[in-house]
VOBAFI-62182 format. One line per field, with one value per residue (C-alpha): residue number from 0; chain; x, y negated, z. Coordinates in Angstrom, 3 decimals. Each point is the difference from the previous one (the first is absolute). Layout:
N
num	c(NUM  ...)
cadena	c(A  ...)
c1	c(X  ...)
c2	c(Y  ...)
c3	c(Z  ...)
***
This chain:
177
num	c(0  1  2  3  4  5  6  7  8  9  10  11  12  13  14  15  16  17  18  19  20  21  22  23  24  25  26  27  28  29  30  31  32  33  34  35  36  37  38  39  40  41  42  43  44  45  46  47  48  49  50  51  52  53  54  55  56  57  58  59  60  61  62  63  64  65  66  67  68  69  70  71  72  73  74  75  76  77  78  79  80  81  82  83  84  85  86  87  88  89  90  91  92  93  94  95  96  97  98  99  100  101  102  103  104  105  106  107  108  109  110  111  112  113  114  115  116  117  118  119  120  121  122  123  124  125  126  127  128  129  130  131  132  133  134  135  136  137  138  139  140  141  142  143  144  145  146  147  148  149  150  151  152  153  154  155  156  157  158  159  160  161  162  163  164  165  166  167  168  169  170  171  172  173  174  175  176)
cadena	c(A  A  A  A  A  A  A  A  A  A  A  A  A  A  A  A  A  A  A  A  A  A  A  A  A  A  A  A  A  A  A  A  A  A  A  A  A  A  A  A  A  A  A  A  A  A  A  A  A  A  A  A  A  A  A  A  A  A  A  A  A  A  A  A  A  A  A  A  A  A  A  A  A  A  A  A  A  A  A  A  A  A  A  A  A  A  A  A  A  A  A  A  A  A  A  A  A  A  A  A  A  A  A  A  A  A  A  A  A  A  A  A  A  A  A  A  A  A  A  A  A  A  A  A  A  A  A  A  A  A  A  A  A  A  A  A  A  A  A  A  A  A  A  A  A  A  A  A  A  A  A  A  A  A  A  A  A  A  A  A  A  A  A  A  A  A  A  A  A  A  A  A  A  A  A  A  A)
c1	c(0.000  1.420  -0.838  0.325  0.628  -3.675  -1.033  2.406  -1.346  -3.577  0.700  2.643  -2.430  -1.166  3.639  0.986  -3.076  0.771  -3.360  1.182  -0.116  3.329  0.797  -0.551  2.080  2.923  -0.308  0.027  3.069  1.784  -1.005  1.339  3.339  0.242  -1.696  1.648  -2.871  -2.651  2.277  0.253  -3.796  -0.336  2.502  -1.607  -3.416  1.400  1.573  -3.280  -1.869  2.625  -0.135  -3.761  -0.477  2.100  -2.504  2.641  0.813  -3.117  -2.092  -3.600  -1.483  -2.992  -3.314  1.596  -2.125  -3.432  1.102  1.346  -3.232  -2.047  2.062  -0.160  -3.778  -0.271  2.168  -1.763  -3.589  0.319  -0.455  -3.507  -1.078  -2.108  -3.250  1.688  2.615  -2.774  -1.784  3.205  0.767  -3.557  0.266  3.341  -1.340  -3.041  2.185  2.180  -3.060  -1.460  3.249  0.199  -3.588  0.708  3.098  -2.010  -2.674  2.593  1.699  -3.130  0.408  3.616  0.014  0.854  2.672  -1.519  2.896  0.432  3.686  -0.880  -2.380  1.216  0.777  -3.106  1.754  3.619  2.192  0.613  3.730  2.926  0.418  3.121  0.622  2.813  1.470  -0.757  -2.939  -3.719  -1.476  0.269  0.299  -0.282  3.569  1.391  -2.170  1.759  -0.909  1.920  3.495  2.764  0.643  -3.140  -1.057  -2.868  -2.793  -3.640  -2.571  -1.424  3.451  0.573  -3.283  0.824  3.310  -1.870  0.510  -2.796  -0.466  1.519  -2.862  1.718  1.072  -2.706  -2.843  -2.028  0.166  -1.164  -2.891  -3.463  -1.271)
c2	c(0.000  -3.377  -3.006  -3.610  -3.024  -1.042  3.409  -0.393  -3.452  1.242  3.038  -1.414  -0.297  3.583  1.132  -1.684  1.368  3.506  0.184  1.209  3.112  1.866  -0.111  -3.763  -0.447  1.919  -2.012  -3.250  1.087  0.804  -3.431  -1.657  1.757  -1.542  -3.412  -2.435  -2.470  2.499  1.246  -3.557  -0.332  3.178  -1.210  -3.438  1.557  2.135  -3.072  -1.898  2.924  0.347  -3.715  -0.326  3.368  -1.028  -1.054  -1.927  -2.136  -2.178  -1.106  -0.642  -3.241  0.069  0.174  1.371  3.125  -1.716  -2.568  2.764  1.953  -3.103  -0.780  3.584  0.033  -3.277  1.418  3.360  -1.094  -3.506  -3.245  -0.964  -3.051  -2.621  -1.395  -3.340  1.648  1.658  -3.331  -1.732  2.724  -0.161  -3.800  0.135  2.629  -2.185  -3.045  1.975  1.299  -3.520  -1.426  2.774  -0.723  -3.740  0.595  2.213  -2.700  -2.731  2.134  -0.236  -3.742  -0.040  -2.063  1.863  -1.418  -2.157  -0.313  2.756  0.426  0.576  2.865  3.563  2.023  1.513  2.480  1.078  0.786  3.683  -0.446  -0.819  -3.565  -1.951  -1.431  -2.297  0.564  -3.034  -0.974  0.148  1.034  2.883  -0.577  1.604  0.891  -2.916  -2.680  -3.360  -1.069  2.909  -0.977  2.171  3.697  2.130  3.599  1.940  1.464  0.993  -2.772  1.885  0.207  -3.728  -0.857  2.376  -1.848  -3.340  -1.366  -1.803  -0.093  -2.911  -2.310  -0.730  3.342  2.026  -2.260  2.938  1.794  -3.099  -0.855  0.832  3.289)
c3	c(0.000  -1.050  2.159  -1.171  2.202  -0.250  1.343  2.918  0.860  -0.151  2.226  2.385  2.942  -0.421  -0.255  3.253  1.796  -1.326  -1.747  -3.427  -2.129  0.509  -3.750  -0.116  3.154  -1.566  -3.208  1.970  1.966  -3.274  -1.278  3.175  -0.554  -3.485  0.406  2.435  -0.329  1.093  2.769  1.351  -0.236  2.087  2.599  0.133  0.556  2.805  1.617  -0.124  1.539  2.718  0.830  0.084  1.645  3.005  2.689  1.928  -3.017  0.197  2.936  -0.876  1.424  2.306  -1.846  -3.149  -0.321  0.222  -2.605  -2.245  0.365  -0.872  -3.091  -1.204  0.500  -1.987  -2.759  -0.235  0.662  -1.422  1.844  0.908  -1.949  1.718  -1.363  -0.619  -2.237  -2.022  -0.428  -1.081  -2.563  -1.386  -0.217  -1.802  -2.405  -0.703  -0.614  -2.432  -1.843  -0.222  -1.350  -2.621  -1.059  -0.116  -2.162  -2.377  -0.364  -0.596  -2.642  -2.149  -0.273  -1.213  -3.194  -3.194  -2.359  -2.773  -2.436  -2.534  0.810  3.667  -0.767  0.482  -3.123  -1.600  -2.263  0.414  -2.999  -0.666  -0.635  2.262  1.213  0.935  3.470  0.983  3.449  2.124  -2.225  0.728  -3.345  -2.441  -3.733  -3.395  -1.064  -2.008  1.659  -0.523  3.560  1.560  1.137  1.421  0.208  0.008  0.486  -1.514  2.151  -0.425  0.586  2.995  1.588  -0.611  1.736  2.869  0.450  0.226  -3.520  -1.922  -3.782  -1.912  -1.039  -3.335  -1.416  1.777  -1.149  -1.305  3.345  1.846  -2.322  1.308  -1.351)
***
């Protein structure tokens, strides 16, 4: 049986407690003989157990056990929420819902662009278009208004990247259908 470091790390607690299958224990011991890192993990784990297992090492303050029991009960059973907390959470939820509704209503009244060049493209060309890095528009290859080095992409990809059609060379795409 071959054991990897991940297997050792997952089973190290069971190894130290002696709660392993004998074949897995032998495989882990062979791995410890070959892997210095896992051997140091084993020794470090043993040191931690020895330190925290020593009852004389730590003195527990007065009232520690009732506080520990209370915190564990809160963690396992969950803290009890007061009526005021419920009312506050319902109020906050209502306020969020109202603001979302208000934003949806306001969105209806956003003015639409009136100029033809501000309208979104109605029909995209079926061929590749040219985009210039650092520009904002995509063009038909050879457009006289395109300056600089360009690369060819599909119109859908250009729109996905945030480019808009050139209102001069893409006139047909911008015209109302």
